[in-house]
N, C-alpha and C positions, 0 to 999 in steps of 0.2 A: 671647330664650327662645322666643317664639312662632314665630320663623322656623326655629329648630332643630327644633321639633316638626313643623312643616309639611314641612320637608325630609325628616325621618325617615319621615313618613307617605307621601310621594311615593316614596321609595326602596323602602319595603316594597310599595307597590302595584305599582311597576314590576317588582320581583322576582317577585311572584306572577303577574303577567300574562305575563312571559317564561317562567316555569315551566309555566304552563298551555298556552301556545302551543307550547312545545317538546314537551310530551307529546302534544298532538293531532297535530303534524306527524310525530312518531315513529310514532303509531298508523296514520296514513295511509300512511306509507312501508312499514310492515311488512305491510299487507294486500296490497300489490302493485298494479300497474295492471291494470285490467280491459280487455283487448283481445280481439279475436276469434280470435287465433292459439291453437293448441292445444299450444304448446311446454311440455314438462314438464321440470323439473329433477330431477336425481338426488338422493336423500336424502343427508344428510351421513354419512360413514363413522363407524361406532361405534368407540371406542377398544378395543384388544385387552384381553382379560381379564388381570388381574394373575396372575402365576405363583403357584402354591400355596406358602404359607410353611411353613417347617419347624415341627414341633410344639414347643411350649414345654415346658420341664421341668415335671414334676408338682409342683404346689404343694400346700399343705395343703388338705384338702377344704373346700369352701365352707360357710359357716355357714348352717344351715337354721333356719327359724323353728320354735319349739317350740309345744306346745299352749298355753302361757301367753303367747305372742306374742313372746317374746324369742328371740334367735338362739342356737343351740347352738354352743359353742366347742369345736371338735374338738382343740385343742391343750392343753386343760386338763381337770382333773377335780377332784372333791372328795377329801378325805383318805381316804375309804373306797371310791373308785372311782365316786362319783356323777357324773352328767352335769353339766357346767359350762355356764352360760349367760352371755351378754353382756347386761347391763342397758341401760336406755334412755340412760344417761349414759356408757356404755362400761365400767362396772365389771363384774368377773367374779364370779359367785356360783354356789352350788349350793343345792338344796333338801334340807333334812334330813328325817328320818323324820316329824317333827311338822308338816312343811309350811312351815317358816320359811326364808326366804332367808338364807343365810350367805355374806357376802362374803369368803371366804377359800378360794382354790383353789390347787392345785399343778400344775406342768406334768406332762404325761403322760410316762411313761418309755418 
């Protein structure tokens, strides 16, 4: 058992040291050699811009946050035309005249 632990520790240490040496060698190679010549390389060419895509079909208007923090649901309304909202758990409701949330909405016509 002790031999297995020792071998595992040696393997981990060897892996870490190889990783560190590979990173330092890569960093030295990326900085390039410092010689007295003034040769410059051209920058890499940039890829061409993607062509403009066609416009997507108009979807329902995006839900906007209301004064109470919930989002307005543009696809629904209350029974008397009240503004419908989407609650924190996804339920749809409207606010009646007394200020109470009523979770019963109908689709807009």
